[in-house]
C-alpha positions, 0 to 999 in steps of 0.5 A, a space after each residue: 384701051 377703053 377706059 371703063 367706069 362703074 357707077 352706083 352700086 356696081 362699084 361696091 361689088 368690086 371692092 370699091 374699084 370703079 375704073 378699068 382699062 379694058 381692050 374691047 371692041 363692043 359693049 358685050 366684050 367690055 362686060 365679059 372682061 369685067 365679069 372675068 375680073 369680078 365674077 360677082 358682077 355677072 348677075 347684076 350686068 345681066 339684069 339690066 344696065 345703061 351704058 354711055 359711050 363717049 357721052 351717048 347713052 345706050 340701053 341693051 346695046 350689046 354690040 355698040 362699038 367701043 373705040 380704043 380711046 372710048 370712055 365707057 360708063 356702066 350704070 344700073 338701069 333707071 326704072 321709070 313709070 
């Protein structure tokens, strides 16, 4: 199972839980599993996030592959100007 970490304000929405072991093959499946565990995350995950999989950062990469031993970090998207 992939080890998934929530960062920033996202972990405040889960009662402080910031680490999850999730069986998923891509980012979209990871997000679905997180919403199933904590439905309050849904609108926040839909409004834009950045995802790091094994140290590589992705934005809007719903189908980026997640391996069984991957480390996935989900964070609010950082706006730039």
